[in-house]
C-alpha positions as CSV (number, residue, x, y, z in Angstrom):
1,I,0.0,0.0,0.0
2,Y,2.9,2.4,0.7
3,D,4.5,1.7,-2.7
4,V,1.3,2.6,-4.4
5,T,0.7,5.7,-2.3
6,W,4.1,7.1,-3.1
7,L,3.8,6.1,-6.7
8,I,0.5,8.2,-6.9
9,I,2.3,11.1,-5.2
10,Y,5.2,10.9,-7.6
11,I,3.0,10.8,-10.8
12,T,0.9,13.7,-9.3
13,Y,4.1,15.7,-8.8
14,I,5.3,15.1,-12.3
15,I,1.8,16.2,-13.7
16,L,1.8,19.4,-11.6
17,F,5.2,20.1,-12.5
18,L,4.4,19.9,-16.2
19,V,1.2,21.9,-15.8
20,F,2.0,24.9,-13.7
21,P,5.1,26.3,-15.6
22,C,3.0,26.0,-18.9
23,R,0.1,27.9,-17.3
24,E,2.3,30.7,-16.3
25,I,3.9,30.9,-19.8
26,V,0.4,31.1,-21.3
27,N,-0.9,33.6,-18.7
28,H,1.9,36.0,-18.9
29,Q,2.5,35.6,-22.6
30,L,6.3,35.2,-22.2
31,P,8.4,35.8,-25.2
32,V,10.1,32.9,-27.1
33,A,13.4,33.1,-25.4
34,S,12.0,33.4,-21.8
35,S,9.6,30.5,-22.6
36,L,12.5,28.3,-23.8
37,I,14.5,28.9,-20.6
38,V,11.6,27.9,-18.5
39,L,10.6,24.9,-20.5
40,I,14.1,23.6,-20.8
41,E,14.8,24.0,-17.1
42,Q,11.5,22.3,-16.4
43,L,12.3,19.3,-18.4
44,R,15.9,19.2,-16.9
45,Q,14.5,19.2,-13.4
46,L,12.0,16.5,-14.3
47,M,14.6,14.2,-15.8
48,K,17.0,14.7,-12.7
49,T,14.2,14.0,-10.4
50,H,13.3,10.8,-12.0
51,S,17.0,9.7,-12.0
52,F,17.4,10.6,-8.4
53,I,14.3,8.6,-7.5
54,R,15.0,5.7,-9.9
55,E,18.6,5.3,-8.6
56,N,17.7,5.4,-4.9
57,V,14.4,3.5,-4.7
58,E,16.3,0.3,-4.9
59,K,18.4,1.2,-2.0
60,V,15.4,1.9,0.1
61,H,13.8,-1.5,-0.7
62,L,17.1,-3.3,0.1
63,Q,17.4,-1.4,3.4
64,C,13.9,-2.4,4.3
65,R,14.7,-6.0,3.5
66,L,17.8,-6.0,5.5
67,I,16.1,-4.4,8.6
68,S,13.4,-7.0,8.4
69,E,15.9,-10.0,8.1
70,P,17.7,-11.2,11.4
71,N,21.3,-10.8,10.6
72,T,24.1,-9.8,13.0
73,N,26.2,-8.3,10.3
74,K,23.5,-6.2,8.5
75,N,24.6,-2.7,10.1
76,N,27.5,-2.4,7.7
77,E,25.3,-3.5,4.7
78,I,22.6,-1.0,5.7
79,K,25.3,1.8,6.1
80,Q,26.6,1.1,2.5
81,L,22.9,1.4,1.3
82,S,22.2,4.6,3.0
83,C,20.4,7.3,1.1
84,P,22.3,10.2,-0.2
85,D,22.8,13.4,1.8
86,F,21.2,16.6,0.8
87,S,24.6,18.0,-0.4
88,Q,24.9,15.2,-2.9
89,Y,21.4,15.9,-4.2
90,L,22.3,19.7,-4.4
91,Y,25.5,18.9,-6.3
92,F,23.5,16.8,-8.7
93,L,21.0,19.5,-9.4
94,F,23.8,21.8,-10.8
95,A,26.0,19.1,-12.2
96,P,26.0,18.9,-16.1
97,T,24.6,15.3,-16.1
98,L,21.1,13.8,-15.9
99,I,22.2,10.4,-14.3
100,Y,22.4,10.5,-10.5
101,R,25.5,8.9,-8.8
102,D,26.5,9.3,-5.2
103,N,30.0,10.4,-6.4
104,Y,31.4,11.8,-9.6
105,P,35.0,12.0,-10.8
106,R,36.2,15.5,-9.7
107,N,39.1,17.8,-10.7
108,K,41.3,19.3,-8.0
109,V,41.3,23.0,-9.2
110,I,38.9,25.4,-10.9
111,H,40.2,27.3,-13.9
112,W,38.2,30.5,-13.7
113,D,39.6,32.0,-17.0
114,Y,38.2,28.9,-18.8
115,V,34.7,29.5,-17.2
116,L,34.8,33.2,-18.2
117,Q,35.8,32.2,-21.8
118,M,33.0,29.6,-22.0
119,F,30.4,32.1,-20.8
120,G,31.7,34.8,-23.1
121,Q,31.3,32.4,-26.1
122,V,27.8,31.6,-24.9
123,I,26.9,35.4,-25.0
124,A,28.6,35.7,-28.4
125,A,26.5,32.7,-29.7
126,I,23.2,34.3,-28.4
127,F,24.1,37.6,-30.1
128,Y,25.0,35.7,-33.3
129,V,21.6,34.1,-33.2
130,Y,19.9,37.4,-32.9
131,Y,21.9,38.8,-35.8
132,V,20.9,35.9,-38.0
133,V,17.2,36.4,-37.1
134,V,17.3,40.1,-37.7
135,R,19.5,39.9,-40.9
136,F,18.2,36.9,-42.7
137,C,14.8,35.7,-41.3
138,I,12.9,38.9,-40.4
139,P,13.3,40.5,-44.0
140,T,12.4,37.3,-45.7
141,F,9.3,36.4,-43.8
142,A,8.1,40.0,-43.1
143,N,7.6,40.5,-47.0
144,L,5.5,37.4,-47.2
145,N,2.7,39.2,-45.5
146,Q,1.8,41.0,-48.7
147,N,1.8,38.0,-51.0
148,Q,0.1,34.6,-51.3
149,I,2.7,31.9,-50.8
150,T,2.7,29.9,-54.1
151,L,4.8,26.8,-54.7
152,P,7.7,28.7,-56.4
153,I,7.7,31.3,-53.6
154,F,7.7,28.6,-51.0
155,I,10.7,26.7,-52.6
156,S,12.6,30.0,-52.7
157,V,11.8,30.7,-49.0
158,L,12.8,27.3,-48.1
159,F,16.2,27.5,-49.7
160,N,16.7,30.9,-48.0
161,S,15.9,29.3,-44.7
162,I,18.5,26.5,-44.9
163,M,21.5,28.7,-44.1
164,P,19.9,30.4,-41.0
165,G,18.4,27.0,-39.8
166,S,21.8,25.3,-40.2
167,L,23.4,28.3,-38.1
168,F,20.7,27.8,-35.3
169,L,21.7,24.1,-35.3
170,L,25.3,24.8,-35.0
171,L,25.2,27.7,-32.6
172,G,22.8,25.9,-30.3
173,F,25.1,22.9,-30.3
174,Y,28.3,25.0,-29.6
175,G,26.7,27.5,-27.2
176,F,24.9,24.9,-25.0
177,L,26.4,21.5,-25.4
178,H,30.0,22.7,-25.6
179,C,30.3,26.3,-23.8
180,W,27.4,26.2,-21.2
181,L,28.0,22.7,-20.0
182,N,31.7,23.0,-19.9
183,A,31.3,26.2,-18.0
184,F,29.3,24.5,-15.2
185,A,31.5,21.4,-15.3
186,E,34.6,23.6,-14.6
187,M,32.9,25.5,-11.8
188,L,31.8,22.3,-10.1
189,R,35.1,20.4,-10.8
190,F,33.1,17.8,-12.7
191,A,35.6,15.8,-14.6
192,D,33.4,13.7,-17.0
193,R,33.1,16.2,-20.0
194,M,31.7,13.7,-22.6
195,F,28.8,15.9,-23.5
196,Y,28.8,14.9,-27.1
197,K,30.8,12.8,-29.6
198,D,31.7,13.3,-33.2
199,W,28.2,13.6,-34.6
200,W,29.5,15.4,-37.6
201,N,31.0,12.2,-38.8
202,S,27.9,10.2,-38.5
203,T,27.0,7.9,-41.5
204,S,23.5,7.0,-40.1
205,F,20.8,8.7,-38.0
206,A,21.2,6.0,-35.5
207,A,24.7,7.2,-34.9
208,Y,23.7,10.8,-35.0
209,Y,21.1,10.3,-32.3
210,R,23.6,8.5,-30.1
211,T,26.3,11.2,-30.5
212,W,24.6,14.6,-30.8
213,N,23.7,15.0,-27.2
214,V,25.2,12.4,-25.1
215,V,23.8,13.8,-21.9
216,V,20.2,13.3,-23.0
217,H,21.0,10.0,-24.7
218,D,22.4,8.4,-21.5
219,W,19.2,9.3,-19.7
220,L,16.9,8.0,-22.5
221,Y,19.1,4.8,-22.8
222,T,19.0,4.2,-19.0
223,Y,15.5,5.0,-18.1
224,V,13.5,4.5,-21.3
225,Y,15.3,2.1,-23.8
226,R,16.7,-0.3,-21.3
227,E,13.6,-0.5,-19.1
228,V,11.2,-0.9,-22.1
229,F,13.6,-3.6,-23.5
230,L,13.5,-5.5,-20.1
231,L,9.6,-5.0,-19.8
232,T,9.2,-6.6,-23.3
233,G,11.3,-9.6,-22.0
234,G,14.6,-8.6,-23.5
235,K,13.7,-9.8,-27.0
236,N,12.5,-6.7,-28.9
237,R,15.0,-3.8,-29.3
238,V,12.8,-2.2,-32.0
239,I,9.9,-1.4,-29.7
240,A,12.4,0.1,-27.2
241,A,14.1,2.2,-29.8
242,M,10.6,3.4,-31.1
243,C,9.6,4.4,-27.6
244,V,12.8,6.5,-27.2
245,V,12.2,8.3,-30.5
246,L,8.5,8.9,-29.8
247,L,9.1,10.3,-26.3
248,S,12.0,12.5,-27.5
249,A,9.8,13.8,-30.4
250,T,6.9,14.4,-28.1
251,F,8.8,16.6,-25.7
252,H,10.7,18.6,-28.5
253,E,7.3,19.4,-29.9
254,Y,6.0,20.2,-26.3
255,V,8.7,22.7,-26.0
256,M,8.0,24.2,-29.4
257,I,4.3,24.5,-28.7
258,F,4.6,26.5,-25.5
259,A,7.6,28.4,-26.5
260,L,6.0,29.7,-29.9
261,G,2.5,29.8,-28.6
262,F,0.9,27.8,-31.3
263,F,0.4,24.2,-32.4
264,Y,2.2,23.4,-35.6
265,P,3.8,19.8,-35.3
266,I,6.5,20.3,-37.8
267,M,9.2,19.1,-35.2
268,F,7.2,16.0,-34.4
269,V,6.7,15.1,-37.9
270,L,10.4,15.4,-39.0
271,F,11.5,13.7,-35.8
272,A,9.0,10.9,-35.3
273,V,8.1,10.2,-38.8
274,F,11.0,10.9,-41.1
275,G,13.5,10.6,-38.3
276,M,12.2,7.2,-37.2
277,G,12.1,6.1,-40.9
278,F,15.7,7.2,-41.5
279,F,16.6,5.5,-38.2
280,F,15.3,2.1,-39.2
281,L,15.3,2.1,-43.0
282,L,18.5,3.6,-44.0
283,P,21.5,1.2,-44.1
284,R,24.2,1.7,-41.3
285,N,27.2,1.7,-43.7
286,K,30.3,3.8,-43.3
287,G,31.4,6.0,-46.0
288,V,31.6,9.6,-47.1
289,V,28.3,9.2,-49.2
290,F,26.3,8.3,-46.2
291,N,27.8,11.1,-44.1
292,I,26.8,13.6,-46.9
293,L,23.3,12.1,-46.8
294,V,23.0,12.6,-43.1
295,W,24.2,16.2,-43.4
296,T,21.8,16.9,-46.4
297,S,19.0,15.5,-44.4
298,L,19.8,17.7,-41.3
299,L,20.2,20.8,-43.3
300,V,16.9,20.4,-45.2
301,G,15.2,19.5,-41.9
302,V,16.4,22.6,-40.1
303,G,15.5,24.7,-43.0
304,L,12.1,23.3,-43.2
305,Q,11.5,23.9,-39.5
306,S,12.7,27.5,-39.9
307,C,10.6,28.1,-42.8
308,F,7.4,26.8,-41.4
309,Y,7.7,28.2,-37.9
310,F,8.6,31.6,-39.1
311,M,5.7,31.5,-41.7
312,E,3.3,30.6,-39.0
313,A,4.5,33.2,-36.6
314,Y,4.0,36.0,-39.2
315,A,0.7,34.6,-40.4
316,R,-0.6,34.7,-36.7
317,K,0.3,38.4,-36.6
318,S,-1.2,39.3,-39.9
319,C,-4.3,37.0,-40.4
320,P,-7.3,37.7,-38.2
321,A,-8.2,35.3,-35.5
322,N,-11.6,33.7,-35.0
323,D,-11.4,33.0,-31.3
324,T,-12.3,29.4,-31.6
325,F,-10.7,26.2,-30.3
326,W,-9.7,25.0,-33.7
327,D,-7.9,28.3,-34.5
328,K,-5.3,27.1,-31.9
329,L,-4.8,23.9,-33.8
330,V,-5.1,24.8,-37.5
331,P,-2.0,26.4,-38.9
332,R,-3.1,30.0,-40.0
333,S,-0.3,30.2,-42.6
334,I,-2.0,27.4,-44.5
335,V,-5.6,28.8,-44.0
336,C,-4.7,32.4,-44.8
337,R,-1.7,32.4,-47.0
338,M,-1.4,29.1,-48.9
339,A,-2.5,29.1,-52.5
340,L,-2.8,25.9,-54.5
341,P,-0.3,25.8,-57.6
342,S,-2.2,26.6,-60.7
343,A,-1.4,25.6,-64.2
344,K,0.1,29.1,-65.0
345,I,2.4,28.8,-62.1
346,L,3.7,25.4,-63.1
347,H,3.8,26.2,-66.8
348,I,7.2,25.9,-68.3
349,D,8.3,27.5,-71.5
350,L,10.6,25.3,-73.7
């Protein structure tokens, strides 16, 4: 009965922790950057909480079992299985990892010049993202308010979006996964700096997913893939991999919905549909050709995301709202701006 009670309390905590920040974002109409900070920190805390509970619940069960068993030497065993101190939990909250351990490898000294260098590069990356938006994205999509988006215009805008989208991808990777995490690792003397691997050399999407963000990948592998694999009897790795991809795609889309303020599941479709298809169907061969294929898919994917999300954001500013529930779900850029290609548009003079 106690296990069921605490499980219900834990699930209730997870639900409330998901609901309340989103409600505040909606009520206060936070801008995109502020919403992203709140949502990413929310998910980080949820993942850390789950890891902390998951890693310590077995210790509690073993403690209870040892206490109930008559054993003269059980005091030493109970001491070894003791729950962590608050200082260990507090360190874990700020450490650049999502997997809880009682102890981590630690460096002896803090190089504060390295910390300042990393934070300086984070600030530079943020300003560069702002410059890309102002210089390349706003002029392109602001002018679309005066025109219907036909097929040739859409293709032109898509190609114009690939370069800004690629810069968002690279700046996000370098600013967060390299600079931000290394800065906190240095301040906390955290010695394990394997935040990413050589994802740029990936020749398959399976390798890319494993190497792009090692911090999140380790959490997904430990608490989703491995546990689903065990629940299915240890015989079906495909179901476990599909659960990982679907869960990751769902929460990526969750962040985009509440950060941008509208529902437009481009991220989910690219991640869960095309990404999963590439994950399972493309051959896992090594070679330059497959690396070029992965890079091409990534660049087109980020270009599509930038194109569709900016189009929808500007459409919601210029197109009138009808204050209905479906208006929140139906993309206004399609309803207000999209025009079907006519024979005149597709006509080619030879």
